[in-house]
MARVEXZA-175495 format. One record per residue (C-alpha): residue number from 1; residue in one letter; chain; x, y negated, z. Coordinates in steps of 0.05 Angstrom, whole numbers. Layout:
BEGIN
{k NUM, r A, c A, x X, y Y, z Z}
...
END
This chain:
BEGIN
{k 1, r M, c A, x 1749, y -2631, z 1931}
{k 2, r R, c A, x 1759, y -2695, z 1971}
{k 3, r W, c A, x 1800, y -2687, z 2033}
{k 4, r D, c A, x 1843, y -2728, z 2081}
{k 5, r Q, c A, x 1915, y -2716, z 2059}
{k 6, r E, c A, x 1943, y -2736, z 2127}
{k 7, r H, c A, x 1894, y -2695, z 2168}
{k 8, r E, c A, x 1920, y -2659, z 2230}
{k 9, r S, c A, x 1885, y -2607, z 2272}
{k 10, r P, c A, x 1898, y -2585, z 2344}
{k 11, r D, c A, x 1873, y -2516, z 2322}
{k 12, r L, c A, x 1928, y -2506, z 2270}
{k 13, r I, c A, x 1989, y -2465, z 2291}
{k 14, r D, c A, x 2050, y -2465, z 2247}
{k 15, r R, c A, x 2096, y -2404, z 2251}
{k 16, r R, c A, x 2124, y -2411, z 2181}
{k 17, r G, c A, x 2198, y -2399, z 2175}
{k 18, r E, c A, x 2205, y -2364, z 2241}
{k 19, r R, c A, x 2242, y -2298, z 2241}
{k 20, r A, c A, x 2189, y -2243, z 2243}
{k 21, r S, c A, x 2193, y -2185, z 2291}
{k 22, r A, c A, x 2148, y -2125, z 2287}
{k 23, r G, c A, x 2150, y -2116, z 2362}
{k 24, r G, c A, x 2207, y -2068, z 2353}
{k 25, r G, c A, x 2181, y -2044, z 2286}
{k 26, r G, c A, x 2249, y -2050, z 2253}
{k 27, r L, c A, x 2281, y -2010, z 2308}
{k 28, r L, c A, x 2226, y -1958, z 2303}
{k 29, r F, c A, x 2242, y -1950, z 2229}
{k 30, r L, c A, x 2315, y -1940, z 2247}
{k 31, r V, c A, x 2298, y -1889, z 2300}
{k 32, r V, c A, x 2257, y -1849, z 2250}
{k 33, r R, c A, x 2314, y -1849, z 2200}
{k 34, r L, c A, x 2364, y -1826, z 2253}
{k 35, r L, c A, x 2318, y -1779, z 2290}
{k 36, r P, c A, x 2347, y -1714, z 2262}
{k 37, r W, c A, x 2416, y -1734, z 2287}
{k 38, r L, c A, x 2394, y -1763, z 2353}
{k 39, r I, c A, x 2357, y -1701, z 2377}
{k 40, r R, c A, x 2416, y -1655, z 2365}
{k 41, r S, c A, x 2459, y -1681, z 2422}
{k 42, r P, c A, x 2450, y -1705, z 2494}
{k 43, r I, c A, x 2481, y -1773, z 2478}
{k 44, r G, c A, x 2432, y -1778, z 2421}
{k 45, r W, c A, x 2373, y -1771, z 2469}
{k 46, r V, c A, x 2402, y -1827, z 2512}
{k 47, r I, c A, x 2408, y -1872, z 2451}
{k 48, r L, c A, x 2338, y -1853, z 2429}
{k 49, r L, c A, x 2307, y -1870, z 2496}
{k 50, r G, c A, x 2346, y -1935, z 2499}
{k 51, r L, c A, x 2323, y -1957, z 2430}
{k 52, r L, c A, x 2251, y -1940, z 2444}
{k 53, r A, c A, x 2252, y -1977, z 2510}
{k 54, r Y, c A, x 2281, y -2038, z 2475}
{k 55, r A, c A, x 2229, y -2034, z 2421}
{k 56, r V, c A, x 2173, y -2032, z 2472}
{k 57, r F, c A, x 2204, y -2092, z 2509}
{k 58, r Q, c A, x 2207, y -2131, z 2445}
{k 59, r G, c A, x 2135, y -2115, z 2429}
{k 60, r V, c A, x 2111, y -2138, z 2498}
{k 61, r T, c A, x 2151, y -2202, z 2499}
{k 62, r H, c A, x 2140, y -2223, z 2427}
{k 63, r H, c A, x 2066, y -2236, z 2437}
{k 64, r G, c A, x 2083, y -2287, z 2490}
{k 65, r L, c A, x 2136, y -2322, z 2448}
{k 66, r Y, c A, x 2087, y -2368, z 2413}
{k 67, r S, c A, x 2056, y -2398, z 2476}
{k 68, r G, c A, x 2118, y -2441, z 2484}
{k 69, r T, c A, x 2162, y -2486, z 2441}
{k 70, r A, c A, x 2173, y -2435, z 2387}
{k 71, r E, c A, x 2101, y -2445, z 2363}
{k 72, r Q, c A, x 2084, y -2511, z 2331}
{k 73, r Q, c A, x 2011, y -2527, z 2344}
{k 74, r G, c A, x 1977, y -2582, z 2305}
{k 75, r G, c A, x 1994, y -2655, z 2311}
{k 76, r S, c A, x 2057, y -2687, z 2282}
{k 77, r N, c A, x 2092, y -2620, z 2276}
{k 78, r V, c A, x 2055, y -2608, z 2211}
{k 79, r T, c A, x 2081, y -2652, z 2155}
{k 80, r D, c A, x 2071, y -2618, z 2087}
{k 81, r P, c A, x 2009, y -2627, z 2043}
{k 82, r A, c A, x 1991, y -2553, z 2043}
{k 83, r A, c A, x 1985, y -2552, z 2119}
{k 84, r H, c A, x 1947, y -2618, z 2120}
{k 85, r F, c A, x 1897, y -2587, z 2071}
{k 86, r V, c A, x 1888, y -2525, z 2114}
{k 87, r A, c A, x 1880, y -2568, z 2176}
{k 88, r F, c A, x 1826, y -2610, z 2142}
{k 89, r V, c A, x 1786, y -2551, z 2117}
{k 90, r L, c A, x 1793, y -2515, z 2183}
{k 91, r D, c A, x 1766, y -2574, z 2223}
{k 92, r D, c A, x 1710, y -2588, z 2173}
{k 93, r V, c A, x 1686, y -2516, z 2173}
{k 94, r Q, c A, x 1687, y -2511, z 2248}
{k 95, r S, c A, x 1654, y -2579, z 2258}
{k 96, r F, c A, x 1597, y -2554, z 2214}
{k 97, r W, c A, x 1588, y -2490, z 2255}
{k 98, r K, c A, x 1593, y -2528, z 2320}
{k 99, r Q, c A, x 1535, y -2572, z 2299}
{k 100, r D, c A, x 1496, y -2513, z 2270}
{k 101, r F, c A, x 1502, y -2473, z 2335}
{k 102, r A, c A, x 1479, y -2533, z 2375}
{k 103, r E, c A, x 1418, y -2544, z 2330}
{k 104, r R, c A, x 1398, y -2471, z 2337}
{k 105, r G, c A, x 1404, y -2473, z 2413}
{k 106, r L, c A, x 1459, y -2421, z 2411}
{k 107, r P, c A, x 1516, y -2418, z 2462}
{k 108, r P, c A, x 1568, y -2472, z 2447}
{k 109, r Y, c A, x 1612, y -2456, z 2387}
{k 110, r R, c A, x 1683, y -2439, z 2409}
{k 111, r N, c A, x 1737, y -2461, z 2360}
{k 112, r A, c A, x 1782, y -2410, z 2329}
{k 113, r K, c A, x 1856, y -2424, z 2317}
{k 114, r L, c A, x 1889, y -2415, z 2250}
{k 115, r V, c A, x 1961, y -2390, z 2245}
{k 116, r L, c A, x 2005, y -2404, z 2185}
{k 117, r F, c A, x 2060, y -2353, z 2179}
{k 118, r T, c A, x 2112, y -2327, z 2131}
{k 119, r D, c A, x 2114, y -2253, z 2110}
{k 120, r A, c A, x 2095, y -2223, z 2178}
{k 121, r T, c A, x 2074, y -2242, z 2248}
{k 122, r P, c A, x 2051, y -2211, z 2313}
{k 123, r T, c A, x 1977, y -2216, z 2331}
{k 124, r A, c A, x 1932, y -2189, z 2386}
{k 125, r C, c A, x 1905, y -2140, z 2334}
{k 126, r G, c A, x 1974, y -2112, z 2316}
{k 127, r Y, c A, x 2028, y -2133, z 2269}
{k 128, r G, c A, x 2002, y -2176, z 2212}
{k 129, r Q, c A, x 2032, y -2172, z 2143}
{k 130, r A, c A, x 2025, y -2222, z 2086}
{k 131, r A, c A, x 2011, y -2164, z 2039}
{k 132, r T, c A, x 1943, y -2153, z 2071}
{k 133, r G, c A, x 1921, y -2224, z 2054}
{k 134, r P, c A, x 1888, y -2273, z 2102}
{k 135, r F, c A, x 1853, y -2241, z 2161}
{k 136, r Y, c A, x 1816, y -2256, z 2226}
{k 137, r C, c A, x 1834, y -2224, z 2292}
{k 138, r P, c A, x 1776, y -2222, z 2342}
{k 139, r E, c A, x 1822, y -2203, z 2399}
{k 140, r D, c A, x 1856, y -2272, z 2399}
{k 141, r E, c A, x 1803, y -2309, z 2358}
{k 142, r R, c A, x 1854, y -2331, z 2306}
{k 143, r V, c A, x 1856, y -2333, z 2231}
{k 144, r Y, c A, x 1923, y -2315, z 2200}
{k 145, r I, c A, x 1945, y -2340, z 2131}
{k 146, r D, c A, x 2010, y -2335, z 2093}
{k 147, r L, c A, x 2004, y -2392, z 2043}
{k 148, r G, c A, x 2037, y -2348, z 1991}
{k 149, r F, c A, x 1968, y -2317, z 1983}
{k 150, r Y, c A, x 1945, y -2382, z 1951}
{k 151, r R, c A, x 1998, y -2375, z 1897}
{k 152, r E, c A, x 1976, y -2304, z 1883}
{k 153, r L, c A, x 1903, y -2326, z 1882}
{k 154, r E, c A, x 1919, y -2379, z 1830}
{k 155, r Q, c A, x 1974, y -2346, z 1788}
{k 156, r R, c A, x 1956, y -2272, z 1788}
{k 157, r L, c A, x 1882, y -2274, z 1801}
{k 158, r G, c A, x 1865, y -2337, z 1763}
{k 159, r A, c A, x 1825, y -2372, z 1817}
{k 160, r R, c A, x 1848, y -2444, z 1816}
{k 161, r G, c A, x 1829, y -2507, z 1852}
{k 162, r D, c A, x 1827, y -2533, z 1923}
{k 163, r F, c A, x 1757, y -2506, z 1935}
{k 164, r A, c A, x 1780, y -2436, z 1919}
{k 165, r K, c A, x 1830, y -2443, z 1976}
{k 166, r A, c A, x 1778, y -2474, z 2021}
{k 167, r Y, c A, x 1731, y -2415, z 2008}
{k 168, r V, c A, x 1784, y -2368, z 2036}
{k 169, r I, c A, x 1788, y -2407, z 2101}
{k 170, r A, c A, x 1712, y -2413, z 2106}
{k 171, r H, c A, x 1705, y -2337, z 2095}
{k 172, r E, c A, x 1754, y -2322, z 2152}
{k 173, r I, c A, x 1720, y -2371, z 2199}
{k 174, r G, c A, x 1656, y -2335, z 2178}
{k 175, r H, c A, x 1685, y -2274, z 2213}
{k 176, r H, c A, x 1695, y -2316, z 2275}
{k 177, r V, c A, x 1622, y -2336, z 2272}
{k 178, r Q, c A, x 1604, y -2263, z 2268}
{k 179, r D, c A, x 1646, y -2250, z 2328}
{k 180, r L, c A, x 1612, y -2305, z 2368}
{k 181, r L, c A, x 1543, y -2280, z 2347}
{k 182, r G, c A, x 1560, y -2208, z 2365}
{k 183, r T, c A, x 1552, y -2184, z 2293}
{k 184, r S, c A, x 1622, y -2154, z 2294}
{k 185, r N, c A, x 1600, y -2106, z 2349}
{k 186, r K, c A, x 1546, y -2073, z 2307}
{k 187, r R, c A, x 1554, y -1998, z 2302}
{k 188, r G, c A, x 1586, y -1975, z 2238}
{k 189, r V, c A, x 1615, y -2043, z 2217}
{k 190, r S, c A, x 1682, y -2009, z 2203}
{k 191, r A, c A, x 1652, y -1955, z 2158}
{k 192, r Q, c A, x 1678, y -1960, z 2087}
{k 193, r G, c A, x 1640, y -1945, z 2023}
{k 194, r A, c A, x 1598, y -1985, z 1975}
{k 195, r S, c A, x 1542, y -1997, z 2025}
{k 196, r G, c A, x 1582, y -1987, z 2089}
{k 197, r G, c A, x 1586, y -2034, z 2149}
{k 198, r S, c A, x 1653, y -2062, z 2128}
{k 199, r V, c A, x 1626, y -2085, z 2061}
{k 200, r R, c A, x 1564, y -2115, z 2095}
{k 201, r L, c A, x 1608, y -2153, z 2144}
{k 202, r E, c A, x 1651, y -2181, z 2089}
{k 203, r L, c A, x 1593, y -2201, z 2045}
{k 204, r Q, c A, x 1561, y -2236, z 2104}
{k 205, r A, c A, x 1625, y -2276, z 2115}
{k 206, r D, c A, x 1622, y -2295, z 2041}
{k 207, r C, c A, x 1550, y -2319, z 2052}
{k 208, r Y, c A, x 1572, y -2359, z 2113}
{k 209, r A, c A, x 1626, y -2391, z 2070}
{k 210, r G, c A, x 1571, y -2409, z 2021}
{k 211, r I, c A, x 1530, y -2442, z 2077}
{k 212, r W, c A, x 1590, y -2486, z 2094}
{k 213, r A, c A, x 1598, y -2502, z 2020}
{k 214, r H, c A, x 1525, y -2523, z 2018}
{k 215, r S, c A, x 1538, y -2572, z 2075}
{k 216, r T, c A, x 1597, y -2606, z 2040}
{k 217, r G, c A, x 1550, y -2638, z 1990}
{k 218, r Q, c A, x 1524, y -2680, z 2048}
{k 219, r R, c A, x 1592, y -2706, z 2069}
{k 220, r D, c A, x 1621, y -2733, z 2004}
{k 221, r I, c A, x 1671, y -2675, z 2000}
{k 222, r L, c A, x 1644, y -2637, z 1940}
{k 223, r E, c A, x 1667, y -2654, z 1870}
{k 224, r A, c A, x 1649, y -2629, z 1801}
{k 225, r G, c A, x 1676, y -2559, z 1790}
{k 226, r D, c A, x 1686, y -2542, z 1863}
{k 227, r I, c A, x 1632, y -2490, z 1870}
{k 228, r E, c A, x 1655, y -2457, z 1805}
{k 229, r S, c A, x 1724, y -2454, z 1836}
{k 230, r A, c A, x 1699, y -2419, z 1898}
{k 231, r V, c A, x 1656, y -2371, z 1856}
{k 232, r N, c A, x 1717, y -2353, z 1815}
{k 233, r A, c A, x 1756, y -2339, z 1878}
{k 234, r A, c A, x 1701, y -2294, z 1906}
{k 235, r G, c A, x 1698, y -2256, z 1840}
{k 236, r A, c A, x 1773, y -2249, z 1836}
{k 237, r I, c A, x 1779, y -2210, z 1901}
{k 238, r G, c A, x 1723, y -2159, z 1893}
{k 239, r D, c A, x 1742, y -2088, z 1909}
{k 240, r D, c A, x 1726, y -2063, z 1839}
{k 241, r R, c A, x 1767, y -2115, z 1804}
{k 242, r L, c A, x 1827, y -2107, z 1850}
{k 243, r Q, c A, x 1825, y -2031, z 1846}
{k 244, r K, c A, x 1820, y -2034, z 1770}
{k 245, r Q, c A, x 1881, y -2080, z 1767}
{k 246, r Q, c A, x 1922, y -2038, z 1815}
{k 247, r T, c A, x 1905, y -1967, z 1796}
{k 248, r G, c A, x 1865, y -1971, z 1732}
{k 249, r T, c A, x 1805, y -1937, z 1766}
{k 250, r V, c A, x 1749, y -1957, z 1814}
{k 251, r S, c A, x 1732, y -1917, z 1876}
{k 252, r P, c A, x 1668, y -1942, z 1910}
{k 253, r D, c A, x 1677, y -1894, z 1968}
{k 254, r S, c A, x 1738, y -1935, z 1990}
{k 255, r F, c A, x 1705, y -2004, z 1983}
{k 256, r T, c A, x 1715, y -2049, z 2043}
{k 257, r H, c A, x 1695, y -2118, z 2017}
{k 258, r G, c A, x 1645, y -2108, z 1962}
{k 259, r T, c A, x 1647, y -2116, z 1886}
{k 260, r S, c A, x 1662, y -2181, z 1851}
{k 261, r A, c A, x 1589, y -2188, z 1832}
{k 262, r Q, c A, x 1567, y -2177, z 1904}
{k 263, r R, c A, x 1616, y -2227, z 1932}
{k 264, r V, c A, x 1594, y -2279, z 1882}
{k 265, r R, c A, x 1521, y -2264, z 1896}
{k 266, r W, c A, x 1526, y -2271, z 1971}
{k 267, r F, c A, x 1569, y -2334, z 1969}
{k 268, r T, c A, x 1519, y -2364, z 1921}
{k 269, r R, c A, x 1461, y -2345, z 1965}
{k 270, r G, c A, x 1492, y -2381, z 2024}
{k 271, r Y, c A, x 1507, y -2441, z 1981}
{k 272, r Q, c A, x 1438, y -2446, z 1951}
{k 273, r T, c A, x 1399, y -2437, z 2015}
{k 274, r G, c A, x 1445, y -2465, z 2068}
{k 275, r K, c A, x 1409, y -2419, z 2118}
{k 276, r L, c A, x 1439, y -2368, z 2166}
{k 277, r E, c A, x 1377, y -2325, z 2158}
{k 278, r A, c A, x 1392, y -2316, z 2084}
{k 279, r C, c A, x 1456, y -2279, z 2101}
{k 280, r D, c A, x 1428, y -2216, z 2133}
{k 281, r T, c A, x 1469, y -2167, z 2095}
{k 282, r F, c A, x 1457, y -2114, z 2148}
{k 283, r G, c A, x 1382, y -2116, z 2135}
{k 284, r A, c A, x 1388, y -2118, z 2059}
{k 285, r N, c A, x 1368, y -2057, z 2020}
{k 286, r Q, c A, x 1408, y -2080, z 1960}
{k 287, r L, c A, x 1476, y -2113, z 1966}
END
């Protein structure tokens, strides 16, 4: 994948290295551990109420912390190659969708922000953990990524290459596109199961990532092996494969993202057609 190794984006927010706070989550854990002792005495109740009040205060103020100097947003604050890569892909994906929306006569595309964080971070959708992998929060229109996920993608899951990483970003921005188009508000999108709304939403985001990948061939970005890299990444994070690795069994009733084969199929469909209409996972009888 060809990319500008000095690229900077005003939509990239860097929280890496900042001390994480769960909005009082650590205190809440302490309260739970001490609860049997606290409720046995009057002074314990005073301490309990004080701790809970402080936890709530921390939760309220922490969300506002990143609107000031603690949050590095784009520009010269970002200096490492990994961040420059994310910034480049982010801007390329969103530039594509901005043009696509305009050509379709849709309301103007509104850029999402992308937040780099370490281990954990507050979001408008609750407290985000690196263990959950990259995610999109519609409440603040931000994508959240701990770059440690890329190491896991390469080393544990075997999906290597820059385009595998780019696919992840394109998939998450796909959720932003769904949000702007109103798809995320469909009834039942949170329902789990092999053919549930959650799976359909995720597979559509894979297809949208494929549409962006289709467009890269027109901008001298794509190189030999890139699409295979993205396909490997899509296959590596299928529900069936991950469940098999983690538990030794597969439970379709608990699927949220689709099987490896489905994720590859829908990404490939988007890549081959380059058309939004080809990504109607909600109207598809077979996923």
